[in-house]
mmCIF file of the N, C-alpha and C atoms, coordinates in Angstrom:
data_MODEL
# 
_entry.id   MODEL 
# 
loop_
_atom_site.group_PDB 
_atom_site.id 
_atom_site.type_symbol 
_atom_site.label_atom_id 
_atom_site.label_alt_id 
_atom_site.label_comp_id 
_atom_site.label_asym_id 
_atom_site.label_entity_id 
_atom_site.label_seq_id 
_atom_site.pdbx_PDB_ins_code 
_atom_site.Cartn_x 
_atom_site.Cartn_y 
_atom_site.Cartn_z 
_atom_site.occupancy 
_atom_site.B_iso_or_equiv 
_atom_site.pdbx_formal_charge 
_atom_site.auth_seq_id 
_atom_site.auth_comp_id 
_atom_site.auth_asym_id 
_atom_site.auth_atom_id 
_atom_site.pdbx_PDB_model_num 
ATOM 1   N N  . UNK A 1 1  ? -3.467  -7.313  21.919 1.00 0.00 ? 1  UNK A N  1 
ATOM 2   C CA . UNK A 1 1  ? -2.266  -7.416  21.120 1.00 0.00 ? 1  UNK A CA 1 
ATOM 3   C C  . UNK A 1 1  ? -2.368  -8.625  20.177 1.00 0.00 ? 1  UNK A C  1 
ATOM 4   N N  . UNK A 1 2  ? -2.949  -9.708  20.660 1.00 0.00 ? 2  UNK A N  1 
ATOM 5   C CA . UNK A 1 2  ? -3.095  -10.897 19.820 1.00 0.00 ? 2  UNK A CA 1 
ATOM 6   C C  . UNK A 1 2  ? -4.025  -10.625 18.634 1.00 0.00 ? 2  UNK A C  1 
ATOM 7   N N  . UNK A 1 3  ? -5.096  -9.873  18.863 1.00 0.00 ? 3  UNK A N  1 
ATOM 8   C CA . UNK A 1 3  ? -6.023  -9.542  17.778 1.00 0.00 ? 3  UNK A CA 1 
ATOM 9   C C  . UNK A 1 3  ? -5.337  -8.674  16.727 1.00 0.00 ? 3  UNK A C  1 
ATOM 10  N N  . UNK A 1 4  ? -4.531  -7.749  17.175 1.00 0.00 ? 4  UNK A N  1 
ATOM 11  C CA . UNK A 1 4  ? -3.806  -6.898  16.241 1.00 0.00 ? 4  UNK A CA 1 
ATOM 12  C C  . UNK A 1 4  ? -2.844  -7.719  15.400 1.00 0.00 ? 4  UNK A C  1 
ATOM 13  N N  . UNK A 1 5  ? -2.162  -8.649  16.032 1.00 0.00 ? 5  UNK A N  1 
ATOM 14  C CA . UNK A 1 5  ? -1.230  -9.508  15.314 1.00 0.00 ? 5  UNK A CA 1 
ATOM 15  C C  . UNK A 1 5  ? -1.962  -10.372 14.286 1.00 0.00 ? 5  UNK A C  1 
ATOM 16  N N  . UNK A 1 6  ? -3.123  -10.886 14.661 1.00 0.00 ? 6  UNK A N  1 
ATOM 17  C CA . UNK A 1 6  ? -3.920  -11.674 13.728 1.00 0.00 ? 6  UNK A CA 1 
ATOM 18  C C  . UNK A 1 6  ? -4.363  -10.838 12.532 1.00 0.00 ? 6  UNK A C  1 
ATOM 19  N N  . UNK A 1 7  ? -4.768  -9.612  12.771 1.00 0.00 ? 7  UNK A N  1 
ATOM 20  C CA . UNK A 1 7  ? -5.183  -8.732  11.678 1.00 0.00 ? 7  UNK A CA 1 
ATOM 21  C C  . UNK A 1 7  ? -4.027  -8.465  10.725 1.00 0.00 ? 7  UNK A C  1 
ATOM 22  N N  . UNK A 1 8  ? -2.864  -8.221  11.275 1.00 0.00 ? 8  UNK A N  1 
ATOM 23  C CA . UNK A 1 8  ? -1.679  -7.972  10.448 1.00 0.00 ? 8  UNK A CA 1 
ATOM 24  C C  . UNK A 1 8  ? -1.359  -9.205  9.606  1.00 0.00 ? 8  UNK A C  1 
ATOM 25  N N  . UNK A 1 9  ? -1.468  -10.376 10.197 1.00 0.00 ? 9  UNK A N  1 
ATOM 26  C CA . UNK A 1 9  ? -1.146  -11.610 9.474  1.00 0.00 ? 9  UNK A CA 1 
ATOM 27  C C  . UNK A 1 9  ? -2.177  -11.953 8.407  1.00 0.00 ? 9  UNK A C  1 
ATOM 28  N N  . UNK A 1 10 ? -3.421  -11.563 8.611  1.00 0.00 ? 10 UNK A N  1 
ATOM 29  C CA . UNK A 1 10 ? -4.466  -11.884 7.649  1.00 0.00 ? 10 UNK A CA 1 
ATOM 30  C C  . UNK A 1 10 ? -4.396  -11.032 6.387  1.00 0.00 ? 10 UNK A C  1 
ATOM 31  N N  . UNK A 1 11 ? -3.952  -9.814  6.533  1.00 0.00 ? 11 UNK A N  1 
ATOM 32  C CA . UNK A 1 11 ? -3.914  -8.916  5.382  1.00 0.00 ? 11 UNK A CA 1 
ATOM 33  C C  . UNK A 1 11 ? -2.595  -9.088  4.640  1.00 0.00 ? 11 UNK A C  1 
ATOM 34  N N  . UNK A 1 12 ? -2.580  -9.993  3.700  1.00 0.00 ? 12 UNK A N  1 
ATOM 35  C CA . UNK A 1 12 ? -1.371  -10.298 2.943  1.00 0.00 ? 12 UNK A CA 1 
ATOM 36  C C  . UNK A 1 12 ? -1.241  -9.360  1.748  1.00 0.00 ? 12 UNK A C  1 
ATOM 37  N N  . UNK A 1 13 ? -0.097  -9.397  1.135  1.00 0.00 ? 13 UNK A N  1 
ATOM 38  C CA . UNK A 1 13 ? 0.148   -8.591  -0.063 1.00 0.00 ? 13 UNK A CA 1 
ATOM 39  C C  . UNK A 1 13 ? -0.833  -8.958  -1.175 1.00 0.00 ? 13 UNK A C  1 
ATOM 40  N N  . UNK A 1 14 ? -1.185  -10.225 -1.238 1.00 0.00 ? 14 UNK A N  1 
ATOM 41  C CA . UNK A 1 14 ? -2.155  -10.686 -2.248 1.00 0.00 ? 14 UNK A CA 1 
ATOM 42  C C  . UNK A 1 14 ? -3.514  -10.013 -2.051 1.00 0.00 ? 14 UNK A C  1 
ATOM 43  N N  . UNK A 1 15 ? -3.950  -9.934  -0.789 1.00 0.00 ? 15 UNK A N  1 
ATOM 44  C CA . UNK A 1 15 ? -5.225  -9.278  -0.496 1.00 0.00 ? 15 UNK A CA 1 
ATOM 45  C C  . UNK A 1 15 ? -5.166  -7.796  -0.836 1.00 0.00 ? 15 UNK A C  1 
ATOM 46  N N  . UNK A 1 16 ? -4.077  -7.157  -0.480 1.00 0.00 ? 16 UNK A N  1 
ATOM 47  C CA . UNK A 1 16 ? -3.923  -5.724  -0.778 1.00 0.00 ? 16 UNK A CA 1 
ATOM 48  C C  . UNK A 1 16 ? -3.984  -5.491  -2.280 1.00 0.00 ? 16 UNK A C  1 
ATOM 49  N N  . UNK A 1 17 ? -3.319  -6.345  -3.052 1.00 0.00 ? 17 UNK A N  1 
ATOM 50  C CA . UNK A 1 17 ? -3.335  -6.199  -4.506 1.00 0.00 ? 17 UNK A CA 1 
ATOM 51  C C  . UNK A 1 17 ? -4.738  -6.375  -5.073 1.00 0.00 ? 17 UNK A C  1 
ATOM 52  N N  . UNK A 1 18 ? -5.490  -7.318  -4.543 1.00 0.00 ? 18 UNK A N  1 
ATOM 53  C CA . UNK A 1 18 ? -6.864  -7.510  -5.016 1.00 0.00 ? 18 UNK A CA 1 
ATOM 54  C C  . UNK A 1 18 ? -7.727  -6.302  -4.698 1.00 0.00 ? 18 UNK A C  1 
ATOM 55  N N  . UNK A 1 19 ? -7.575  -5.778  -3.509 1.00 0.00 ? 19 UNK A N  1 
ATOM 56  C CA . UNK A 1 19 ? -8.332  -4.588  -3.118 1.00 0.00 ? 19 UNK A CA 1 
ATOM 57  C C  . UNK A 1 19 ? -7.935  -3.407  -3.997 1.00 0.00 ? 19 UNK A C  1 
ATOM 58  N N  . UNK A 1 20 ? -6.651  -3.281  -4.280 1.00 0.00 ? 20 UNK A N  1 
ATOM 59  C CA . UNK A 1 20 ? -6.143  -2.164  -5.073 1.00 0.00 ? 20 UNK A CA 1 
ATOM 60  C C  . UNK A 1 20 ? -6.681  -2.181  -6.503 1.00 0.00 ? 20 UNK A C  1 
ATOM 61  N N  . UNK A 1 21 ? -6.977  -3.355  -7.017 1.00 0.00 ? 21 UNK A N  1 
ATOM 62  C CA . UNK A 1 21 ? -7.541  -3.428  -8.366 1.00 0.00 ? 21 UNK A CA 1 
ATOM 63  C C  . UNK A 1 21 ? -8.878  -2.705  -8.448 1.00 0.00 ? 21 UNK A C  1 
ATOM 64  N N  . UNK A 1 22 ? -9.641  -2.783  -7.385 1.00 0.00 ? 22 UNK A N  1 
ATOM 65  C CA . UNK A 1 22 ? -10.959 -2.147  -7.380 1.00 0.00 ? 22 UNK A CA 1 
ATOM 66  C C  . UNK A 1 22 ? -10.927 -0.734  -6.801 1.00 0.00 ? 22 UNK A C  1 
ATOM 67  N N  . UNK A 1 23 ? -10.046 -0.522  -5.820 1.00 0.00 ? 23 UNK A N  1 
ATOM 68  C CA . UNK A 1 23 ? -9.999  0.783   -5.173 1.00 0.00 ? 23 UNK A CA 1 
ATOM 69  C C  . UNK A 1 23 ? -8.614  1.015   -4.571 1.00 0.00 ? 23 UNK A C  1 
ATOM 70  N N  . UNK A 1 24 ? -7.734  1.656   -5.332 1.00 0.00 ? 24 UNK A N  1 
ATOM 71  C CA . UNK A 1 24 ? -6.364  1.881   -4.861 1.00 0.00 ? 24 UNK A CA 1 
ATOM 72  C C  . UNK A 1 24 ? -6.281  2.710   -3.574 1.00 0.00 ? 24 UNK A C  1 
ATOM 73  N N  . UNK A 1 25 ? -7.179  3.675   -3.438 1.00 0.00 ? 25 UNK A N  1 
ATOM 74  C CA . UNK A 1 25 ? -7.148  4.527   -2.244 1.00 0.00 ? 25 UNK A CA 1 
ATOM 75  C C  . UNK A 1 25 ? -7.430  3.711   -0.987 1.00 0.00 ? 25 UNK A C  1 
ATOM 76  N N  . UNK A 1 26 ? -8.410  2.841   -1.053 1.00 0.00 ? 26 UNK A N  1 
ATOM 77  C CA . UNK A 1 26 ? -8.750  2.002   0.100  1.00 0.00 ? 26 UNK A CA 1 
ATOM 78  C C  . UNK A 1 26 ? -7.587  1.072   0.428  1.00 0.00 ? 26 UNK A C  1 
ATOM 79  N N  . UNK A 1 27 ? -6.963  0.504   -0.589 1.00 0.00 ? 27 UNK A N  1 
ATOM 80  C CA . UNK A 1 27 ? -5.828  -0.392  -0.360 1.00 0.00 ? 27 UNK A CA 1 
ATOM 81  C C  . UNK A 1 27 ? -4.688  0.344   0.328  1.00 0.00 ? 27 UNK A C  1 
ATOM 82  N N  . UNK A 1 28 ? -4.425  1.557   -0.100 1.00 0.00 ? 28 UNK A N  1 
ATOM 83  C CA . UNK A 1 28 ? -3.361  2.356   0.511  1.00 0.00 ? 28 UNK A CA 1 
ATOM 84  C C  . UNK A 1 28 ? -3.690  2.684   1.959  1.00 0.00 ? 28 UNK A C  1 
ATOM 85  N N  . UNK A 1 29 ? -4.912  3.120   2.196  1.00 0.00 ? 29 UNK A N  1 
ATOM 86  C CA . UNK A 1 29 ? -5.308  3.466   3.560  1.00 0.00 ? 29 UNK A CA 1 
ATOM 87  C C  . UNK A 1 29 ? -5.307  2.239   4.470  1.00 0.00 ? 29 UNK A C  1 
ATOM 88  N N  . UNK A 1 30 ? -5.740  1.105   3.947  1.00 0.00 ? 30 UNK A N  1 
ATOM 89  C CA . UNK A 1 30 ? -5.743  -0.121  4.730  1.00 0.00 ? 30 UNK A CA 1 
ATOM 90  C C  . UNK A 1 30 ? -4.322  -0.566  5.059  1.00 0.00 ? 30 UNK A C  1 
ATOM 91  N N  . UNK A 1 31 ? -3.438  -0.483  4.090  1.00 0.00 ? 31 UNK A N  1 
ATOM 92  C CA . UNK A 1 31 ? -2.031  -0.828  4.329  1.00 0.00 ? 31 UNK A CA 1 
ATOM 93  C C  . UNK A 1 31 ? -1.430  0.082   5.398  1.00 0.00 ? 31 UNK A C  1 
ATOM 94  N N  . UNK A 1 32 ? -1.709  1.366   5.302  1.00 0.00 ? 32 UNK A N  1 
ATOM 95  C CA . UNK A 1 32 ? -1.199  2.313   6.293  1.00 0.00 ? 32 UNK A CA 1 
ATOM 96  C C  . UNK A 1 32 ? -1.752  2.015   7.680  1.00 0.00 ? 32 UNK A C  1 
ATOM 97  N N  . UNK A 1 33 ? -3.033  1.703   7.752  1.00 0.00 ? 33 UNK A N  1 
ATOM 98  C CA . UNK A 1 33 ? -3.655  1.401   9.048  1.00 0.00 ? 33 UNK A CA 1 
ATOM 99  C C  . UNK A 1 33 ? -3.048  0.140   9.658  1.00 0.00 ? 33 UNK A C  1 
ATOM 100 N N  . UNK A 1 34 ? -2.835  -0.874  8.840  1.00 0.00 ? 34 UNK A N  1 
ATOM 101 C CA . UNK A 1 34 ? -2.246  -2.110  9.354  1.00 0.00 ? 34 UNK A CA 1 
ATOM 102 C C  . UNK A 1 34 ? -0.811  -1.866  9.807  1.00 0.00 ? 34 UNK A C  1 
ATOM 103 N N  . UNK A 1 35 ? -0.058  -1.083  9.053  1.00 0.00 ? 35 UNK A N  1 
ATOM 104 C CA . UNK A 1 35 ? 1.312   -0.773  9.460  1.00 0.00 ? 35 UNK A CA 1 
ATOM 105 C C  . UNK A 1 35 ? 1.341   0.006   10.764 1.00 0.00 ? 35 UNK A C  1 
ATOM 106 N N  . UNK A 1 36 ? 0.416   0.944   10.924 1.00 0.00 ? 36 UNK A N  1 
ATOM 107 C CA . UNK A 1 36 ? 0.322   1.697   12.175 1.00 0.00 ? 36 UNK A CA 1 
ATOM 108 C C  . UNK A 1 36 ? -0.035  0.782   13.332 1.00 0.00 ? 36 UNK A C  1 
ATOM 109 N N  . UNK A 1 37 ? -0.962  -0.135  13.085 1.00 0.00 ? 37 UNK A N  1 
ATOM 110 C CA . UNK A 1 37 ? -1.341  -1.102  14.111 1.00 0.00 ? 37 UNK A CA 1 
ATOM 111 C C  . UNK A 1 37 ? -0.147  -1.969  14.495 1.00 0.00 ? 37 UNK A C  1 
ATOM 112 N N  . UNK A 1 38 ? 0.587   -2.422  13.506 1.00 0.00 ? 38 UNK A N  1 
ATOM 113 C CA . UNK A 1 38 ? 1.774   -3.236  13.764 1.00 0.00 ? 38 UNK A CA 1 
ATOM 114 C C  . UNK A 1 38 ? 2.772   -2.445  14.608 1.00 0.00 ? 38 UNK A C  1 
ATOM 115 N N  . UNK A 1 39 ? 2.988   -1.191  14.275 1.00 0.00 ? 39 UNK A N  1 
ATOM 116 C CA . UNK A 1 39 ? 3.973   -0.379  14.980 1.00 0.00 ? 39 UNK A CA 1 
ATOM 117 C C  . UNK A 1 39 ? 3.559   -0.074  16.425 1.00 0.00 ? 39 UNK A C  1 
ATOM 118 N N  . UNK A 1 40 ? 2.263   0.064   16.674 1.00 0.00 ? 40 UNK A N  1 
ATOM 119 C CA . UNK A 1 40 ? 1.827   0.397   18.024 1.00 0.00 ? 40 UNK A CA 1 
ATOM 120 C C  . UNK A 1 40 ? 1.787   -0.820  18.937 1.00 0.00 ? 40 UNK A C  1 
ATOM 121 N N  . UNK A 1 41 ? 1.784   -2.016  18.373 1.00 0.00 ? 41 UNK A N  1 
ATOM 122 C CA . UNK A 1 41 ? 1.679   -3.206  19.201 1.00 0.00 ? 41 UNK A CA 1 
ATOM 123 C C  . UNK A 1 41 ? 3.019   -3.923  19.365 1.00 0.00 ? 41 UNK A C  1 
ATOM 124 N N  . UNK A 1 42 ? 4.067   -3.408  18.795 1.00 0.00 ? 42 UNK A N  1 
ATOM 125 C CA . UNK A 1 42 ? 5.377   -4.059  18.950 1.00 0.00 ? 42 UNK A CA 1 
ATOM 126 C C  . UNK A 1 42 ? 6.255   -3.279  19.881 1.00 0.00 ? 42 UNK A C  1 
# 
């Protein structure tokens, strides 16, 4: 659970935006995966 929380905290909106500049699909999928991880660990 601690690792999941750390992953959620590391992936900030700034990082997502940078990733989206190069590959919007990956940014969307990564955001969805992190949100799913957040939801399963709370």
